[in-house]
N, C-alpha and C positions, 0 to 999 in steps of 0.2 A: 488527857494526853494529847499532844499535838505533833503531827508528823512534820519533820523538818527536812528540807533540801536546800543546801546552800553551797557556795564555793564553786570554783572552776575545777573541773576534773583535770588532774595531772597525768593520768594514764590513758592510753589510747583505747581502752575498752569501756570508757565512760561515754555514754551517748552514741552518736552515729559517726564518730570520727573513724577514719580509715587510714591505716599505715600505708606508706608509699615506698618506692625504691630509694628514696632519700632517707637516710637514718634520722630518727627523731631523738634528739638529745634534750633533756630538760635543761632550762637555762641556769638552774642552780647547781648543775653538775660541772666537773672539771674533767677534761679529756686532753691528754698529751700523747703525741707520737703513737696514735692508735688508729686502727682501721676497722670500719663497721660495714657489714654487708647490707643487702637489700631488706627492707621490711624489719629493721632492727629498732629497738627502743631502749633508751637508758633513762631510768626514773630519776627523781630529785635527790639532791644532796649526795651524789655519788662522785667517785674519782676513778678514772681508768687511765693507766699509764702503760705505754709500750706493750700494747696488747692487740689482739685481733678477735673480733666477735663476728661469727659467720652469719649468713643469711637467716632471717627470721628469728634470730636470738634476741632475748630480752632480759633486762635486769630491772627489778621493780623499784629500787630506790635504796638509798643509805647503803650503797655497795662500795666496796674498795676492792679494785682489781688491778693487778700489776704483773707484767712479764708473763702473760698467759695467752695461749692460742686456744680459742673457744670455738668449737664446731658449730655447724648449722642447727637450728631448731633447739638451741639450749634454753632452758627455762631457769632463771635465777630469781629467787625469791628475795624479799626485803631483808636487809641486814647481812647479807652473805659477804664474807671476805675471802678473796682468792689471792694467795701468795702474800700473806702478811710479812713484813720485813723482818729478817733475822738481825740480831745484834751480835757484835764480835765478842763472844763469850771468853775467848782465849786472852783477851786484853785485860789490863788492870782495872778498867772500868767499862761498863756497857753503855755509857752515856753518849749522846749526840755529839758533844763538844769535840770528841776525837776525830769525827769525820764530817761533821757539819760546822767546821771550825769558824767559818766566816760569819755565821749567825751570832757567834759569841765574841766577835771582834778579836780572835786569837790568831788568825792566819789569813793570808791572802788567798789561799787555796783550800778547798775541801779535799777530803781523802777519796780520790777516784777509785782506788782499789776496792773499797768497800761496796761502792755502788756497782762496779763491775762484777764482784763476787755475788751480790744479790741477783743480778740479771742472769747469771749462769744457772740459777735454780728455777728455771721457767717451768710453767705448768701447761699440760696438754689435756684438753677436755674434748671428748668425741662428740658426735652429733646425738641429738635427741636425749640429752641428759637433763635431769631435773635436780636442782639443788635447793633444798628447803630453807626456811627462815633461820637466819643466824648461824648457818653452818660455816665452818672455817676449813678451807683447803690449804694445807701447809705447803711450803715451798718444795718443788721438785716432784710433785705427785702427778701421775697420769690417771685420768678417769675414762674408762672404756665407754664405747657406744651404748646408749640406752640405759645407763646406770641411773639410780635414784639415790640421793644423799638425804637422809633424814634431818629434820629440823634440829639445830643445835649440835650436830655431829662435828667432830674434829677429825678430819681425814689426814692421816699421817703416812699412809702408804698407798700404793697403786690400787685402783678399784677395777675389778674385771667388768667386761661388757655385761650389761643387763643385770648387775648385781644391785640389791637394795641394801645399803649400809646404814647403820644407826650407831649412836653412842660416842663415848669419849674414852679412849680413842675409837674411831669408827671400826665396826666389824661387820661381816656379811651376815645379814638376817636371813635372806633367801634370794632367789632369782625370779626375775619377771617372767621367764619362760625357760623351757628345757634347752639343752645345749644345741640340739639339732635345729630347733625352730630359730634360735638365736643366730646360728650360722647362716641359715637361709635368709633370715631378715637382713643380715649384713650383705649378702650377695645381691639382694634386691636393691639395697641402697636407695630407698625412696626419698631420702633427704636430698639426693642429687637430681630429683625430677624437676621439671620446669613447672611454672605456676599452672599452666593448662592441665598438665598431668595430675597435679595435686588436687585441683578442682574437680577433675573428672572422677577421681577416686575418693572424694570427701565422704560419700555415703558409706563406703567400705571402711574407711578409717574410724568412722563413728560406730559401726554396727558389728564388724567382724572381730573375732578373737585374733590374737597374734597367729595362732596356728592356721586358722581359716584364711587370714590375709596372705600369708606366704604361699599357701596352697593355690590361691587364685592368681598371684602375681609373679611367682617364680617362673623364670623363662629357661 
């Protein structure tokens, strides 16, 4: 057996690279009409359109994101789709040619109403959310603060704060913490702390339970 190390790391956690206030976007990814916060990262082979990704958010790669407002400290694993496009099921055909008509040489104009309709089904994702590999977040869904979405889940309805959801369609498995602790955590809103405050509390983030953390930091 021979140990192999090869290739350039494409994610910021390889080697000694450090994220900065300038968003890091892999050159193989496409971004259109979108805003990225500080210390953000978008991995390879992804597409982000008409969306916002808050400070410290990352998407690992092969992600498709459209018309989404994504909060701070959101963790998006490989292969996640957020707001996949709906097709006009009320029409005689579902096919692109009725609204991407120019691509088929059928019209001088595409059907703007379809794209406006899609944009109305925007997605809202709160801070500190974790979305597992290959999960799909369907149009119009809201995901509450601190929720965790299991790998491969298909989320078709709103997810409460701090819920852990799994399955197809996704259902609540349990909650990360009790209601009172969750309420206190939201009142602390550590995701709005500045970098110095986060650094000062790093040991407590690592070592304290949720209940102990709110006990220490609730003002």
